[in-house]
Residue frames as a rotation matrix with the C-alpha (Angstrom) as fourth column:
UNK 1
0.741 0.395 -0.544 -3.29
0.208 -0.904 -0.374 -11.87
-0.639 0.164 -0.752 6.37
UNK 2
0.090 -0.674 0.733 -1.43
0.995 0.021 -0.102 -10.15
0.053 0.738 0.673 3.52
UNK 3
0.378 -0.085 -0.922 0.23
0.296 -0.932 0.208 -6.74
-0.877 -0.351 -0.327 3.74
UNK 4
0.552 -0.091 0.829 0.50
0.834 0.077 -0.547 -5.09
-0.014 0.993 0.118 0.31
UNK 5
0.548 -0.356 0.757 2.34
0.039 -0.893 -0.448 -1.95
0.835 0.275 -0.476 1.48
UNK 6
0.936 -0.318 -0.149 5.37
0.147 -0.030 0.989 -2.03
-0.319 -0.947 0.018 3.77
UNK 7
0.586 -0.811 -0.002 8.94
-0.581 -0.418 -0.698 -0.77
0.565 0.410 -0.716 3.76
UNK 8
0.907 -0.167 0.385 10.98
-0.189 0.657 0.730 -3.78
-0.375 -0.735 0.564 4.85
UNK 9
0.641 -0.744 0.186 14.02
0.641 0.387 -0.663 -3.74
0.422 0.544 0.725 2.57
UNK 10
0.513 -0.468 -0.719 17.09
0.626 -0.368 0.687 -2.38
-0.587 -0.803 0.104 4.35
UNK 11
-0.232 -0.803 -0.549 19.01
0.279 -0.595 0.753 0.73
-0.932 0.021 0.362 3.39
UNK 12
-0.577 0.048 0.816 16.98
0.817 0.007 0.577 1.65
0.022 0.999 -0.043 0.30
UNK 13
-0.050 0.578 0.814 14.64
0.246 -0.783 0.571 4.39
0.968 0.229 -0.103 1.59
UNK 14
-0.339 -0.045 0.940 13.30
-0.740 -0.605 -0.296 5.70
0.581 -0.795 0.172 4.91
UNK 15
0.771 0.554 -0.314 12.53
-0.302 0.752 0.585 2.17
0.560 -0.357 0.748 6.08
UNK 16
0.920 -0.390 -0.041 14.88
0.237 0.469 0.851 -0.10
-0.313 -0.792 0.524 8.06
UNK 17
0.652 -0.742 -0.155 18.51
-0.756 -0.621 -0.209 1.00
0.059 0.253 -0.966 8.23
UNK 18
-0.492 -0.831 0.259 19.93
-0.843 0.529 0.098 -2.49
-0.218 -0.170 -0.961 8.77
UNK 19
-0.436 0.269 -0.859 19.36
-0.340 0.834 0.434 -6.12
0.833 0.482 -0.272 7.88
UNK 20
-0.919 0.047 -0.391 18.73
0.361 0.498 -0.788 -6.83
0.158 -0.866 -0.475 11.55
UNK 21
-0.646 0.723 -0.243 15.82
-0.374 -0.578 -0.725 -4.39
-0.665 -0.378 0.644 11.68
UNK 22
-0.303 0.519 -0.799 14.42
-0.914 0.078 0.397 -5.72
0.268 0.851 0.451 8.41
UNK 23
-0.626 0.023 -0.780 14.51
0.039 0.999 -0.002 -9.26
0.779 -0.032 -0.626 9.77
UNK 24
-0.925 0.289 -0.249 12.93
0.260 -0.001 -0.966 -8.15
-0.279 -0.957 -0.074 13.05
UNK 25
-0.488 0.773 -0.405 10.11
-0.782 -0.593 -0.190 -6.51
-0.387 0.224 0.894 11.10
UNK 26
-0.310 0.340 -0.888 9.45
-0.628 0.628 0.459 -9.71
0.714 0.700 0.019 9.19
UNK 27
-0.801 -0.015 -0.599 9.39
0.365 0.780 -0.508 -11.73
0.475 -0.625 -0.619 12.42
UNK 28
-0.836 0.513 -0.195 7.02
-0.114 -0.510 -0.852 -9.23
-0.537 -0.690 0.485 14.02
UNK 29
-0.342 0.716 -0.608 4.70
-0.939 -0.235 0.252 -9.41
0.037 0.657 0.753 11.01
UNK 30
-0.463 0.122 -0.878 4.68
-0.206 0.948 0.241 -13.20
0.862 0.293 -0.414 11.05
UNK 31
-0.908 0.100 -0.406 3.85
0.415 0.328 -0.849 -13.21
0.048 -0.939 -0.339 14.75
UNK 32
-0.662 0.688 -0.298 0.97
-0.478 -0.694 -0.538 -10.85
-0.577 -0.214 0.788 14.03
UNK 33
0.059 0.704 0.708 -0.48
0.256 0.675 -0.693 -13.30
-0.965 0.222 -0.140 11.53
UNK 34
0.546 0.036 -0.837 0.82
-0.710 -0.511 -0.485 -11.73
-0.446 0.859 -0.253 8.32
UNK 35
0.490 -0.278 0.826 1.73
0.274 0.949 0.157 -14.54
-0.828 0.149 0.541 5.96
UNK 36
0.092 -0.412 0.906 2.75
0.994 -0.016 -0.108 -12.50
0.059 0.911 0.409 2.92
UNK 37
0.331 -0.070 -0.941 4.34
0.298 -0.939 0.174 -9.05
-0.895 -0.338 -0.290 2.67
UNK 38
0.610 -0.167 0.775 4.85
0.749 -0.199 -0.632 -6.86
0.260 0.966 0.004 -0.38
UNK 39
-0.134 -0.750 -0.647 8.03
0.729 -0.517 0.448 -4.82
-0.671 -0.412 0.617 -0.02
UNK 40
0.607 0.496 0.621 7.30
0.784 -0.503 -0.365 -1.39
0.131 0.708 -0.694 -1.45
UNK 41
-0.351 -0.808 -0.474 10.38
0.793 -0.526 0.308 0.86
-0.497 -0.268 0.825 -1.62
UNK 42
0.422 0.474 -0.773 9.80
0.093 -0.870 -0.484 4.47
-0.902 0.132 -0.411 -2.55
UNK 43
-0.234 -0.463 0.855 10.28
0.969 -0.041 0.243 5.71
-0.078 0.886 0.458 -6.11
UNK 44
0.853 0.492 -0.173 10.62
0.492 -0.869 -0.047 9.48
-0.174 -0.046 -0.984 -5.89
UNK 45
0.763 -0.562 0.319 13.09
-0.221 -0.691 -0.689 12.36
0.608 0.455 -0.651 -6.26
UNK 46
0.351 -0.631 0.692 15.00
-0.932 -0.165 0.323 11.19
-0.089 -0.758 -0.646 -3.19
UNK 47
-0.138 -0.332 0.933 15.05
-0.374 0.890 0.261 7.42
-0.917 -0.314 -0.247 -3.72
UNK 48
-0.294 -0.055 -0.954 15.85
-0.953 0.096 0.288 5.79
0.076 0.994 -0.080 -7.05
UNK 49
0.423 0.561 0.712 13.96
-0.559 0.780 -0.282 2.59
-0.713 -0.279 0.644 -7.80
UNK 50
-0.383 -0.613 -0.691 16.16
-0.913 0.366 0.182 -0.09
0.141 0.700 -0.700 -9.38
UNK 51
0.592 0.805 0.022 13.94
-0.799 0.584 0.143 -3.14
0.103 -0.102 0.989 -9.88
UNK 52
0.484 -0.464 -0.742 16.76
-0.038 0.836 -0.547 -5.63
0.874 0.293 0.387 -10.48
UNK 53
-0.612 -0.760 0.219 18.75
-0.205 -0.115 -0.972 -4.51
0.764 -0.640 -0.086 -7.45
UNK 54
-0.306 0.581 0.754 15.68
-0.952 -0.201 -0.232 -4.48
0.017 -0.789 0.615 -5.21
UNK 55
0.701 0.524 -0.484 14.74
-0.557 0.826 0.087 -7.96
0.445 0.208 0.871 -6.40
UNK 56
-0.018 -0.797 -0.604 18.14
0.116 0.598 -0.793 -9.22
0.993 -0.085 0.082 -5.30
UNK 57
-0.763 -0.205 0.613 17.68
-0.520 -0.367 -0.771 -7.61
0.383 -0.907 0.173 -1.87
UNK 58
0.219 0.937 0.272 14.26
-0.971 0.182 0.155 -9.18
0.096 -0.298 0.950 -1.56
UNK 59
0.596 -0.057 -0.801 15.70
-0.175 0.964 -0.199 -12.61
0.783 0.259 0.565 -2.32
UNK 60
-0.520 -0.846 -0.114 18.40
0.022 0.120 -0.992 -12.10
0.854 -0.519 -0.044 0.31
UNK 61
-0.547 0.383 0.745 15.84
-0.828 -0.383 -0.410 -11.06
0.128 -0.840 0.527 2.91
UNK 62
0.571 0.783 -0.249 13.68
-0.748 0.620 0.236 -14.09
0.339 0.052 0.939 2.13
UNK 63
0.202 -0.598 -0.775 16.70
0.117 0.801 -0.588 -16.34
0.972 0.028 0.232 2.64
UNK 64
-0.754 -0.551 0.359 17.46
-0.229 -0.291 -0.929 -14.67
0.616 -0.782 0.093 5.95
UNK 65
-0.424 0.663 0.617 13.93
-0.899 -0.227 -0.374 -14.95
-0.108 -0.714 0.692 7.38
UNK 66
-0.866 0.110 0.487 13.01
0.077 0.993 -0.087 -18.33
-0.494 -0.038 -0.869 5.92
UNK 67
-0.751 0.548 0.368 9.67
0.591 0.308 0.746 -19.28
0.296 0.778 -0.555 4.38
UNK 68
0.342 0.937 -0.070 7.46
0.845 -0.274 0.459 -17.06
0.411 -0.216 -0.886 6.56
UNK 69
0.372 0.917 -0.143 6.39
-0.052 -0.134 -0.990 -14.48
-0.927 0.376 -0.002 5.76
UNK 70
0.082 -0.274 0.958 6.53
0.958 0.286 0.000 -14.85
-0.274 0.918 0.286 1.99
UNK 71
-0.109 -0.252 -0.962 7.88
0.122 -0.964 0.238 -11.75
-0.987 -0.091 0.136 0.26
UNK 72
0.297 0.165 0.940 7.03
0.952 0.021 -0.305 -10.05
-0.070 0.986 -0.151 -3.02
UNK 73
-0.688 -0.631 -0.359 8.21
0.567 -0.776 0.277 -6.80
-0.454 -0.013 0.891 -4.59
UNK 74
0.478 0.766 0.430 6.16
0.877 -0.439 -0.193 -3.74
0.041 0.470 -0.882 -5.35
UNK 75
-0.650 -0.665 0.367 6.74
0.651 -0.737 -0.183 0.01
0.392 0.120 0.912 -5.14
UNK 76
0.181 0.608 -0.773 5.48
0.737 -0.604 -0.302 3.05
-0.651 -0.515 -0.558 -3.28
UNK 77
-0.325 -0.324 0.888 5.18
0.940 -0.212 0.266 5.04
0.102 0.922 0.374 -6.49
UNK 78
-0.323 0.116 -0.939 5.30
0.405 -0.880 -0.248 8.81
-0.855 -0.460 0.237 -6.09
UNK 79
0.374 0.605 0.703 3.10
0.892 -0.028 -0.451 10.69
-0.253 0.796 -0.550 -8.53
UNK 80
-0.206 -0.505 -0.838 5.54
-0.026 -0.853 0.521 13.22
-0.978 0.129 0.163 -9.91
UNK 81
0.557 0.419 -0.717 5.13
-0.666 -0.291 -0.687 14.35
-0.497 0.860 0.117 -13.51
UNK 82
-0.268 -0.760 -0.591 8.16
-0.952 0.303 0.041 12.34
0.148 0.574 -0.805 -14.63
UNK 83
-0.846 -0.021 0.533 7.01
-0.233 0.913 -0.334 9.18
-0.480 -0.407 -0.777 -12.88
UNK 84
0.130 0.988 0.085 3.52
-0.209 0.111 -0.972 9.50
-0.969 0.108 0.221 -14.31
UNK 85
0.446 -0.019 -0.895 4.85
-0.886 -0.156 -0.438 9.67
-0.131 0.988 -0.086 -17.86
UNK 86
-0.600 -0.768 -0.222 7.19
-0.784 0.621 -0.028 6.74
0.160 0.157 -0.975 -17.32
UNK 87
-0.634 0.394 0.666 4.47
-0.212 0.739 -0.639 4.56
-0.744 -0.546 -0.385 -15.80
UNK 88
0.473 0.822 -0.318 2.26
-0.544 -0.011 -0.839 4.95
-0.693 0.570 0.442 -18.85
UNK 89
0.265 -0.468 -0.843 5.09
-0.916 0.150 -0.371 3.56
0.300 0.871 -0.390 -20.98
UNK 90
-0.312 -0.478 -0.821 6.32
-0.156 0.878 -0.452 0.72
0.937 -0.012 -0.349 -18.74
UNK 91
0.362 0.549 0.753 4.03
-0.795 -0.240 0.557 0.13
0.487 -0.801 0.350 -15.75
UNK 92
0.825 -0.005 -0.566 5.44
0.144 0.969 0.202 -3.34
0.547 -0.248 0.799 -15.11
UNK 93
-0.199 -0.975 0.103 8.62
0.174 -0.139 -0.975 -1.76
0.964 -0.176 0.197 -13.76
UNK 94
-0.772 -0.089 0.630 6.76
-0.503 -0.520 -0.690 -0.63
0.389 -0.850 0.356 -10.63
UNK 95
0.246 0.965 -0.090 3.69
-0.695 0.241 0.677 -2.87
0.675 -0.104 0.730 -10.33
UNK 96
0.164 -0.080 0.983 3.27
-0.872 0.453 0.183 -5.39
-0.460 -0.888 0.005 -7.52
UNK 97
-0.102 -0.301 0.948 5.02
0.032 0.952 0.305 -8.65
-0.994 0.061 -0.087 -8.47
UNK 98
-0.953 -0.202 0.224 3.93
0.209 0.093 0.973 -9.56
-0.217 0.975 -0.047 -12.00
UNK 99
-0.126 0.992 -0.005 0.48
0.870 0.108 -0.481 -8.05
-0.476 -0.065 -0.877 -11.71
UNK 100
-0.344 0.134 0.929 -1.32
0.624 -0.707 0.333 -5.03
0.702 0.694 0.160 -13.12
UNK 101
0.785 0.551 -0.282 -1.72
0.558 -0.434 0.707 -3.36
0.267 -0.713 -0.648 -9.71
UNK 102
-0.251 -0.879 0.405 0.33
0.585 -0.471 -0.660 -0.26
0.771 0.072 0.632 -8.87
UNK 103
0.295 0.254 -0.921 0.54
0.921 -0.334 0.202 1.50
-0.257 -0.908 -0.332 -5.50
UNK 104
-0.107 -0.288 0.952 0.47
0.600 -0.782 -0.169 5.27
0.793 0.553 0.256 -6.06
UNK 105
-0.021 -0.040 -0.999 1.34
0.953 -0.302 -0.008 7.94
-0.301 -0.953 0.044 -3.51
UNK 106
0.617 0.324 0.717 0.31
0.559 -0.822 -0.110 11.59
0.554 0.469 -0.688 -3.70
UNK 107
-0.572 -0.774 0.272 2.48
0.432 -0.566 -0.702 14.53
0.697 -0.284 0.658 -2.71
UNK 108
-0.178 0.481 -0.859 1.45
0.969 -0.065 -0.238 16.15
-0.170 -0.874 -0.454 0.58
UNK 109
-0.382 -0.100 -0.919 1.77
0.258 -0.966 -0.002 19.66
-0.888 -0.238 0.395 -0.86
UNK 110
-0.298 0.244 -0.923 0.70
-0.824 -0.553 0.120 19.48
-0.481 0.797 0.366 -4.49
UNK 111
-0.040 0.353 0.935 -1.46
0.337 0.886 -0.320 17.20
-0.941 0.302 -0.154 -6.63
UNK 112
-0.916 -0.400 -0.043 -0.76
0.097 -0.322 0.942 17.56
-0.390 0.858 0.334 -10.38
UNK 113
-0.284 0.867 -0.409 -3.71
-0.712 -0.477 -0.515 19.01
-0.642 0.145 0.753 -12.30
UNK 114
-0.150 0.187 -0.971 -3.49
-0.901 0.377 0.212 16.19
0.406 0.907 0.112 -14.85
UNK 115
-0.820 -0.282 0.498 -3.93
-0.513 0.746 -0.424 13.47
-0.253 -0.603 -0.757 -12.23
UNK 116
0.105 0.937 0.333 -7.54
-0.465 0.342 -0.817 12.65
-0.879 -0.069 0.471 -13.16
UNK 117
0.642 0.085 -0.762 -6.58
-0.765 0.146 -0.627 12.06
0.058 0.986 0.159 -16.78
UNK 118
-0.397 -0.885 -0.243 -3.55
-0.823 0.460 -0.334 9.97
0.407 0.067 -0.911 -15.76
UNK 119
-0.608 0.229 0.760 -5.55
-0.466 0.673 -0.575 7.71
-0.643 -0.704 -0.302 -13.44
UNK 120
0.519 0.854 -0.039 -8.12
-0.475 0.250 -0.844 7.20
-0.711 0.456 0.535 -16.18
UNK 121
0.397 -0.453 -0.798 -5.38
-0.854 0.136 -0.502 6.41
0.336 0.881 -0.333 -18.72
UNK 122
-0.700 -0.650 0.295 -3.84
-0.714 0.638 -0.287 3.83
-0.002 -0.412 -0.911 -16.37
UNK 123
-0.183 0.729 0.659 -7.20
-0.304 0.596 -0.744 2.13
-0.935 -0.337 0.112 -16.02
UNK 124
0.652 0.429 -0.626 -7.58
-0.688 -0.014 -0.726 2.22
-0.320 0.903 0.286 -19.81
UNK 125
0.000 -0.725 -0.689 -4.33
-0.778 0.433 -0.455 0.25
0.628 0.536 -0.564 -20.22
UNK 126
0.676 0.477 -0.561 -5.68
-0.079 0.804 0.589 -2.18
0.732 -0.354 0.582 -17.59
UNK 127
-0.578 -0.734 -0.358 -3.39
0.438 0.091 -0.894 -1.10
0.689 -0.673 0.269 -14.76
UNK 128
0.563 0.816 -0.134 -5.27
0.506 -0.212 0.836 -0.54
0.653 -0.538 -0.532 -11.51
UNK 129
-0.414 -0.662 0.624 -3.84
-0.173 -0.616 -0.768 2.32
0.894 -0.426 0.141 -9.43
UNK 130
0.311 0.419 -0.853 -4.09
0.819 0.338 0.464 1.65
0.483 -0.843 -0.238 -5.70
UNK 131
0.231 -0.163 0.959 -4.21
-0.193 -0.974 -0.119 5.01
0.954 -0.157 -0.257 -3.95
UNK 132
-0.198 -0.422 -0.885 -2.16
0.726 0.543 -0.422 4.70
0.659 -0.726 0.199 -0.77
UNK 133
-0.357 0.052 -0.933 -3.21
0.912 -0.198 -0.360 6.23
-0.204 -0.979 0.023 2.57
UNK 134
-0.329 0.271 0.905 -5.40
0.452 -0.796 0.402 9.08
0.829 0.541 0.140 1.22
UNK 135
0.698 0.655 -0.289 -6.75
0.539 -0.216 0.814 9.57
0.471 -0.724 -0.504 4.75
UNK 136
0.317 -0.682 -0.659 -3.32
0.778 -0.211 0.592 10.92
-0.543 -0.700 0.464 5.75
UNK 137
-0.454 -0.526 0.719 -2.77
0.865 -0.454 0.214 13.29
0.214 0.719 0.661 2.82
UNK 138
-0.611 0.192 -0.768 -3.33
0.390 -0.771 -0.503 16.95
-0.688 -0.607 0.396 3.88
UNK 139
-0.842 0.312 -0.440 -4.78
-0.534 -0.598 0.598 17.92
-0.077 0.738 0.670 0.51
UNK 140
-0.565 0.643 -0.517 -7.12
0.000 0.627 0.779 14.94
0.825 0.440 -0.354 0.24
UNK 141
-0.665 0.338 -0.666 -8.19
0.739 0.166 -0.653 15.44
-0.110 -0.926 -0.360 3.85
UNK 142
-0.618 0.417 -0.666 -9.77
-0.181 -0.900 -0.396 18.69
-0.765 -0.124 0.632 2.61
UNK 143
-0.136 0.547 -0.826 -11.17
-0.986 -0.152 0.062 17.14
-0.092 0.823 0.560 -0.60
UNK 144
-0.591 -0.147 0.793 -12.10
-0.317 0.947 -0.061 13.52
-0.742 -0.287 -0.606 0.22
UNK 145
0.522 0.853 0.027 -14.71
-0.265 0.192 -0.945 13.52
-0.811 0.486 0.327 -2.53
UNK 146
0.231 -0.521 -0.822 -11.87
-0.971 -0.076 -0.225 13.23
0.055 0.850 -0.523 -5.05
UNK 147
-0.792 -0.517 0.326 -10.92
-0.560 0.827 -0.049 9.86
-0.244 -0.221 -0.944 -3.58
UNK 148
-0.129 0.841 0.526 -14.53
-0.027 0.527 -0.849 8.70
-0.991 -0.123 -0.045 -3.90
UNK 149
0.650 0.334 -0.683 -14.55
-0.628 -0.271 -0.730 9.80
-0.429 0.903 0.034 -7.56
UNK 150
-0.246 -0.831 -0.499 -11.32
-0.958 0.286 -0.003 7.94
0.145 0.477 -0.867 -8.29
UNK 151
-0.752 0.032 0.659 -12.64
-0.258 0.905 -0.338 4.80
-0.607 -0.425 -0.672 -6.63
UNK 152
0.315 0.941 0.120 -15.83
-0.111 0.162 -0.981 5.05
-0.943 0.296 0.155 -8.69
UNK 153
0.599 -0.130 -0.790 -13.66
-0.781 -0.312 -0.541 5.42
-0.177 0.941 -0.289 -11.80
UNK 154
0.832 -0.197 -0.519 -11.80
-0.092 0.873 -0.479 2.15
0.548 0.447 0.708 -11.34
UNK 155
-0.239 -0.936 0.258 -9.03
-0.507 -0.106 -0.855 2.93
0.828 -0.335 -0.449 -8.84
UNK 156
0.403 0.268 -0.875 -8.59
0.596 0.648 0.473 1.04
0.694 -0.712 0.101 -5.59
UNK 157
0.361 -0.193 0.912 -7.91
-0.557 -0.829 0.045 2.58
0.748 -0.524 -0.407 -2.19
UNK 158
0.026 -0.447 -0.894 -5.56
0.618 0.710 -0.337 1.41
0.786 -0.544 0.295 0.58
UNK 159
0.721 0.265 0.641 -6.16
-0.342 -0.669 0.660 2.68
0.603 -0.695 -0.392 4.10
UNK 160
-0.432 -0.900 0.064 -3.38
-0.426 0.142 -0.893 2.66
0.795 -0.413 -0.445 6.71
UNK 161
0.012 0.439 -0.898 -4.19
0.550 0.747 0.373 0.11
0.835 -0.499 -0.232 9.40
UNK 162
-0.540 -0.326 -0.776 -2.90
0.842 -0.190 -0.505 2.31
0.017 -0.926 0.376 12.20
UNK 163
-0.851 0.346 0.396 -5.15
-0.232 -0.922 0.309 5.18
0.472 0.171 0.865 11.09
UNK 164
0.122 0.960 -0.253 -8.06
-0.142 0.269 0.953 3.11
0.982 -0.080 0.169 12.41
UNK 165
0.338 -0.055 -0.940 -6.37
0.837 0.474 0.273 2.67
0.430 -0.879 0.207 15.77
UNK 166
0.922 0.271 -0.276 -5.62
0.373 -0.811 0.450 6.36
-0.102 -0.518 -0.849 16.30
UNK 167
0.144 -0.977 -0.155 -1.94
0.808 0.026 0.588 6.66
-0.571 -0.210 0.794 15.38
UNK 168
-0.622 -0.408 0.668 -2.47
0.762 -0.510 0.399 9.33
0.178 0.757 0.629 12.73
UNK 169
-0.962 0.221 -0.160 -4.90
-0.134 -0.893 -0.429 11.60
-0.238 -0.392 0.889 14.54
UNK 170
-0.293 0.951 0.097 -8.63
0.077 0.124 -0.989 12.17
-0.953 -0.282 -0.110 14.54
UNK 171
0.180 0.398 -0.899 -8.98
-0.800 -0.473 -0.370 13.48
-0.572 0.786 0.233 10.98
UNK 172
-0.614 -0.466 -0.637 -7.20
-0.754 0.585 0.299 10.49
0.233 0.664 -0.711 9.45
UNK 173
-0.928 0.294 0.229 -9.32
0.141 0.846 -0.514 8.10
-0.345 -0.445 -0.827 11.49
UNK 174
-0.069 0.953 -0.294 -12.52
-0.178 -0.301 -0.937 9.87
-0.982 -0.012 0.190 10.49
UNK 175
0.068 0.050 -0.996 -11.62
-0.967 -0.241 -0.078 9.83
-0.244 0.969 0.032 6.81
UNK 176
-0.900 -0.398 -0.176 -10.58
-0.426 0.889 0.169 6.19
0.089 0.227 -0.970 6.89
UNK 177
-0.649 0.725 0.231 -14.02
0.332 0.543 -0.771 5.38
-0.684 -0.424 -0.593 8.25
UNK 178
0.111 0.676 -0.728 -15.71
-0.531 -0.579 -0.619 7.64
-0.840 0.455 0.294 5.73
UNK 179
-0.384 -0.322 -0.865 -14.06
-0.917 0.244 0.316 5.72
0.109 0.915 -0.389 2.89
UNK 180
-0.990 0.057 0.126 -15.12
0.024 0.968 -0.249 2.46
-0.137 -0.243 -0.960 4.53
UNK 181
-0.312 0.949 -0.052 -18.75
0.143 -0.008 -0.990 3.58
-0.939 -0.316 -0.133 4.82
UNK 182
0.282 0.380 -0.881 -18.77
-0.736 -0.503 -0.453 4.76
-0.615 0.776 0.138 1.21
UNK 183
0.725 -0.066 0.686 -17.38
0.265 0.945 -0.190 1.39
-0.636 0.319 0.703 0.08
UNK 184
0.880 -0.474 0.018 -14.28
-0.221 -0.443 -0.869 3.16
0.420 0.761 -0.495 -1.23
UNK 185
0.060 -0.880 0.471 -11.66
-0.972 0.057 0.230 1.26
-0.229 -0.472 -0.852 0.77
UNK 186
0.675 0.176 -0.716 -10.28
-0.531 0.790 -0.307 -1.98
0.512 0.587 0.627 -0.62
UNK 187
0.198 -0.707 -0.679 -7.29
0.476 0.675 -0.564 -2.77
0.857 -0.211 0.470 1.61
UNK 188
0.946 -0.271 0.177 -5.77
-0.290 -0.468 0.835 -2.30
-0.143 -0.841 -0.521 5.01
UNK 189
0.495 -0.856 -0.147 -1.98
0.500 0.419 -0.758 -2.20
0.711 0.302 0.636 4.94
UNK 190
0.510 -0.309 -0.803 0.67
0.825 -0.087 0.558 -1.34
-0.242 -0.947 0.211 7.50
UNK 191
0.718 -0.449 0.532 2.93
0.036 -0.739 -0.672 1.05
0.696 0.502 -0.514 5.56
UNK 192
0.892 -0.383 -0.241 5.46
0.335 0.199 0.921 -0.17
-0.305 -0.902 0.305 8.12
UNK 193
0.664 -0.724 0.185 8.89
-0.318 -0.498 -0.806 1.45
0.677 0.476 -0.562 8.35
UNK 194
-0.505 -0.818 0.275 10.31
-0.599 0.102 -0.795 0.05
0.622 -0.566 -0.541 11.60
UNK 195
-0.422 0.312 -0.851 9.45
0.499 0.864 0.070 -2.02
0.757 -0.395 -0.520 14.67
UNK 196
-0.699 0.071 -0.711 8.48
0.666 -0.297 -0.684 0.84
-0.259 -0.952 0.161 17.00
UNK 197
-0.670 0.426 -0.608 6.85
-0.304 -0.905 -0.299 3.94
-0.677 -0.016 0.736 15.51
UNK 198
0.150 0.693 -0.705 5.39
-0.975 -0.014 -0.220 2.31
-0.162 0.721 0.674 12.39
UNK 199
-0.603 -0.456 0.654 5.42
-0.480 0.863 0.160 -1.44
-0.637 -0.217 -0.739 13.00
UNK 200
-0.712 0.309 -0.630 4.09
-0.515 0.380 0.768 -4.17
0.477 0.872 -0.112 10.65
UNK 201
-0.868 0.483 0.114 0.89
0.165 0.498 -0.852 -4.85
-0.468 -0.720 -0.512 12.60
UNK 202
-0.741 0.665 -0.092 -2.47
-0.298 -0.204 0.932 -5.55
0.601 0.718 0.350 10.95
UNK 203
-0.557 0.542 -0.629 -4.35
0.647 0.758 0.080 -7.53
0.520 -0.363 -0.773 13.60
UNK 204
-0.691 0.287 -0.663 -5.34
0.473 -0.514 -0.716 -4.54
-0.547 -0.808 0.219 15.74
UNK 205
-0.688 0.439 -0.578 -6.97
-0.642 -0.739 0.203 -2.68
-0.338 0.511 0.790 12.85
UNK 206
-0.719 0.447 -0.532 -8.59
-0.097 0.693 0.714 -5.90
0.688 0.565 -0.455 11.67
UNK 207
-0.618 0.483 -0.620 -10.31
0.786 0.398 -0.473 -6.20
0.018 -0.780 -0.626 15.06
UNK 208
-0.675 0.361 -0.644 -11.54
-0.080 -0.903 -0.422 -2.61
-0.734 -0.233 0.638 14.77
UNK 209
-0.683 0.410 -0.605 -13.03
-0.708 -0.164 0.687 -3.30
0.182 0.897 0.402 11.35
UNK 210
-0.718 0.422 -0.554 -14.62
0.347 0.906 0.242 -6.54
0.604 -0.018 -0.797 12.56
UNK 211
-0.618 0.462 -0.636 -16.28
0.662 -0.132 -0.738 -4.67
-0.425 -0.877 -0.224 15.41
UNK 212
-0.482 0.378 -0.790 -17.47
-0.237 -0.925 -0.298 -1.71
-0.843 0.044 0.535 13.33
UNK 213
-0.170 0.356 -0.919 -18.20
-0.971 -0.217 0.096 -3.30
-0.166 0.909 0.382 9.94
UNK 214
0.792 0.539 0.285 -18.24
-0.518 0.842 -0.153 -7.08
-0.323 -0.027 0.946 10.41
UNK 215
0.134 -0.781 0.610 -15.92
-0.100 0.602 0.792 -10.02
-0.986 -0.167 0.003 9.89
UNK 216
0.510 0.098 0.854 -16.66
0.758 0.419 -0.501 -10.31
-0.407 0.903 0.139 6.16
UNK 217
0.963 -0.165 0.211 -15.46
-0.039 -0.866 -0.499 -6.77
0.265 0.472 -0.841 5.46
UNK 218
0.516 -0.812 0.272 -12.36
-0.680 -0.196 0.707 -7.25
-0.521 -0.549 -0.653 7.60
UNK 219
0.201 -0.412 0.889 -11.51
0.302 0.889 0.344 -10.48
-0.932 0.199 0.303 5.79
UNK 220
0.782 0.127 0.611 -11.88
0.623 -0.129 -0.771 -8.76
-0.019 0.984 -0.180 2.40
UNK 221
0.921 -0.365 0.133 -9.52
-0.349 -0.928 -0.132 -5.95
0.172 0.075 -0.982 3.41
UNK 222
0.215 -0.900 0.380 -6.66
-0.905 -0.037 0.424 -8.04
-0.367 -0.435 -0.822 4.81
UNK 223
-0.258 -0.290 0.922 -7.08
-0.044 0.956 0.289 -11.42
-0.965 0.034 -0.259 3.11
UNK 224
0.321 0.518 0.793 -9.26
0.641 0.498 -0.584 -11.64
-0.698 0.695 -0.172 0.02
UNK 225
0.993 0.086 -0.085 -8.45
0.001 -0.711 -0.703 -8.41
-0.121 0.698 -0.706 -1.80
UNK 226
0.250 -0.964 -0.087 -4.70
-0.827 -0.259 0.499 -8.57
-0.504 -0.053 -0.862 -1.12
UNK 227
-0.241 -0.296 0.924 -4.73
0.101 0.940 0.327 -12.18
-0.965 0.172 -0.197 -2.35
UNK 228
0.679 0.559 0.476 -6.58
0.550 0.042 -0.834 -11.05
-0.486 0.828 -0.279 -5.47
UNK 229
0.754 -0.499 -0.427 -3.86
-0.598 -0.790 -0.134 -8.48
-0.271 0.357 -0.894 -6.15
UNK 230
-0.206 -0.924 0.322 -1.11
-0.657 0.374 0.654 -11.08
-0.725 -0.077 -0.685 -5.93
UNK 231
-0.306 0.181 0.935 -3.10
0.481 0.877 -0.012 -13.38
-0.822 0.445 -0.355 -8.23
UNK 232
-0.961 -0.079 -0.265 -3.93
-0.146 -0.669 0.728 -10.47
-0.235 0.739 0.632 -10.58
UNK 233
-0.493 0.866 0.085 -7.67
0.840 0.448 0.308 -11.00
0.228 0.223 -0.948 -10.09
UNK 234
-0.161 0.572 0.804 -10.57
0.048 -0.809 0.585 -8.57
0.986 0.133 0.103 -9.76
UNK 235
-0.957 -0.239 0.163 -11.09
-0.118 -0.191 -0.975 -7.10
0.264 -0.952 0.154 -6.31
UNK 236
-0.306 0.865 -0.398 -14.06
0.893 0.406 0.195 -7.71
0.330 -0.296 -0.896 -4.06
UNK 237
-0.729 0.200 0.655 -16.32
-0.260 -0.965 0.004 -4.73
0.633 -0.167 0.756 -3.45
UNK 238
-0.686 0.437 -0.581 -18.31
0.707 0.587 -0.394 -5.08
0.169 -0.681 -0.712 -0.24
């Protein structure tokens, strides 16, 4: 399996506070069957995203944990007005590895009115926004049809694995399944931050998807589509 959204770099955001915890998270992921992890530090008003510095941390973490899991760098990109303008000019600064895929995170309290135009413009310059955990966003929980519209317009959608196993409440679980049924979910990812409250575990949610939607769908969400992102290929729609 491949996890395209996790906070595993130490001391850079609200993820692990030490190298020891970061290493423990990587070991836990490998034991769960995750072979490749994309480290996705936040880029927002609180946490500055320095690509060169984060790349050096990623290399250090890879050396510490060995060859498994393999590590790549991405970003949990907060959709503030300033970030949106910057991403149109230089999207490669925040995209996953050397691809044209960008994880984008919405504010829990306000979604900019120009967001529809921005998402369309990103698609026009051949950058695919991957909307992260919309099932957990309080605003999108009230307007899930917007997520369906964005998916129909060329965006991809990443559902939190633990939302399918009940960790984020009934509404998040219901919406995650709604997106699945509407064929508007492209990935499961852990959005892991630690080894206890938000651990890097995908296997449990994979089993849920296999039971409810079949093994082919589960494989697309945790293997095929994440692999397509890392290879900069088109995603599978099931």
